C-alpha positions as CSV (number, residue, x, y, z in Angstrom):
1,X,2.1,14.1,15.0
2,X,1.2,16.6,12.3
3,X,4.0,15.2,10.1
4,X,2.4,11.8,9.9
5,X,1.4,11.1,6.3
6,X,-0.3,7.8,6.7
7,X,-0.6,5.0,9.3
8,X,-1.2,1.4,8.8
9,X,-2.2,0.2,12.2
10,X,1.0,0.6,14.4
11,X,3.1,1.6,11.5
12,X,3.5,5.2,10.6
13,X,4.8,6.9,7.5
14,X,6.1,10.4,8.3
15,X,8.4,13.0,6.8
16,X,10.9,12.6,9.8
17,X,11.4,8.8,9.7
18,X,9.8,6.8,6.9
19,X,8.0,8.7,4.2
20,X,6.6,7.3,1.0
21,X,7.1,8.5,-2.5
22,X,4.3,6.8,-4.4
23,X,1.1,5.0,-3.9
24,X,-0.3,2.8,-6.7
25,X,-3.9,1.5,-6.4
26,X,-5.4,-1.1,-8.6
27,X,-8.9,-2.3,-9.2
28,X,-9.8,-5.3,-11.4
29,X,-12.9,-7.1,-12.4
30,X,-13.3,-10.8,-12.1
31,X,-14.1,-12.2,-15.6
32,X,-14.8,-15.9,-16.2
33,X,-14.6,-17.0,-19.8
34,X,-17.0,-19.8,-20.8
35,X,-15.8,-21.8,-23.8
36,X,-18.1,-22.1,-26.8
37,X,-17.5,-24.6,-29.5
38,X,-16.9,-23.0,-32.8
39,X,-17.0,-19.4,-31.4
40,X,-15.2,-17.0,-29.1
41,X,-15.6,-17.5,-25.4
42,X,-18.5,-15.8,-23.6
43,X,-17.3,-13.5,-20.8
44,X,-19.1,-13.5,-17.5
45,X,-18.6,-10.6,-15.2
46,X,-18.3,-12.1,-11.6
47,X,-17.9,-8.8,-9.7
48,X,-14.9,-7.0,-8.4
49,X,-11.5,-8.6,-7.7
50,X,-9.2,-7.7,-4.8
51,X,-8.3,-3.9,-4.6
52,X,-4.6,-3.5,-4.1
53,X,-2.4,-0.7,-2.9
54,X,1.4,-0.6,-3.3
55,X,3.4,1.9,-1.3
56,X,6.8,2.8,-2.5
57,X,9.4,4.4,-0.3
58,X,13.2,5.2,-0.4
59,X,15.1,6.2,2.6
60,X,18.7,6.9,3.6
61,X,19.5,5.6,7.1
62,X,22.6,7.8,7.4
63,X,20.6,11.0,7.0
64,X,17.9,9.8,9.4
65,X,20.3,9.2,12.3
66,X,20.2,5.5,12.3
67,X,18.1,2.5,11.3
68,X,14.6,3.5,12.5
69,X,13.1,2.9,9.1
70,X,14.8,-0.5,8.9
71,X,13.3,-1.5,12.3
72,X,9.9,-0.6,10.9
73,X,10.5,-2.6,7.8
74,X,11.5,-5.6,9.9
75,X,8.4,-5.1,12.0
76,X,6.2,-5.0,9.0
77,X,7.8,-8.2,7.6
78,X,6.9,-9.9,10.8
79,X,3.4,-8.7,10.5
80,X,2.8,-10.0,6.9
81,X,-0.7,-11.5,6.7
82,X,-2.2,-9.2,9.3
83,X,-5.0,-6.8,8.7
84,X,-4.8,-3.2,10.0
85,X,-6.9,0.0,9.5
86,X,-5.3,2.5,7.0
87,X,-5.6,6.0,8.1
88,X,-4.4,8.8,5.8
89,X,-3.6,12.5,6.1
90,X,-4.5,13.8,2.6
91,X,-6.1,17.2,3.6
92,X,-8.4,15.5,6.1
93,X,-6.6,14.3,9.3
94,X,-7.6,10.8,10.2
95,X,-9.3,9.9,7.0
96,X,-10.0,6.1,7.3
97,X,-9.6,3.9,4.2
98,X,-10.8,0.8,5.9
99,X,-8.9,-2.4,6.8
100,X,-6.0,-3.6,4.6
101,X,-4.1,-6.8,4.8
102,X,-0.3,-6.5,4.8
103,X,0.3,-8.9,1.9
104,X,4.0,-8.4,0.9
105,X,7.0,-6.4,2.1
106,X,10.2,-6.2,0.1
107,X,13.3,-4.0,0.1
108,X,16.4,-3.5,-2.0
109,X,19.5,-2.1,-0.3
110,X,22.4,-0.7,-2.2
111,X,25.7,1.2,-1.4
112,X,26.3,-1.1,1.5
113,X,28.2,0.6,4.2
114,X,30.9,-0.8,6.6
115,X,28.1,-2.0,9.0
116,X,26.5,-4.1,6.3
117,X,23.5,-1.8,5.9
118,X,22.6,-0.2,2.7
119,X,23.0,3.6,2.5
120,X,19.9,3.8,0.2
121,X,17.0,1.4,0.8
122,X,14.0,1.1,-1.5
123,X,11.0,-0.5,0.1
124,X,7.8,-1.8,-1.6
125,X,4.8,-2.7,0.5
126,X,1.8,-4.5,-1.0
127,X,-1.6,-4.2,0.7
128,X,-4.9,-5.9,-0.2
129,X,-8.2,-4.4,0.8
130,X,-9.7,-6.6,3.6
131,X,-13.4,-5.9,3.5
132,X,-16.6,-6.8,1.6
133,X,-18.5,-3.5,1.7
134,X,-16.7,-1.2,-0.5
135,X,-16.6,-1.2,-4.3
136,X,-14.0,0.6,-6.4
137,X,-16.3,3.5,-7.0
138,X,-17.1,4.1,-3.4
139,X,-14.6,6.8,-2.8
140,X,-15.7,8.8,-5.7
141,X,-19.3,8.5,-4.5
142,X,-18.1,10.0,-1.2
143,X,-16.4,12.9,-3.1
144,X,-13.0,11.4,-2.2
145,X,-12.1,9.9,-5.6
146,X,-9.2,12.4,-6.3
147,X,-7.2,11.6,-3.2
148,X,-3.6,10.8,-3.7
149,X,-4.3,7.0,-3.7
150,X,-3.8,6.7,-7.3
151,X,-6.4,9.3,-8.4
152,X,-8.0,7.0,-10.9
């Protein structure tokens, strides 16, 4: 189990079967402009918008001995709209990042083989933070702001 990079509920990302290449995390503020006659709109800061995380992965089923990664992608598609705990392994085994909603799963297959399965499969998984307690600065307050979840 030491080769597990990250787990989203029952879905694991590991070096042996389904590893990821990049993580992109985004934070945004909710801004509501109020129109003013004869002047520029006044901007009202409404708090934080949804925190999102995008996981990008590329795998080659032929070199992994089959379609184990494909079965996980299919299971993730079926679970879209479900919230799971996200647990990482960035230097601290079992580091919890809270609950994340599986928002979108997409894949691109190319170099289609004789079985109709791509020989290279690029996957994009979009998550949305599913909690009300954490603000974007919370990880840095805990001293965890430089983790590999975007680092910004």
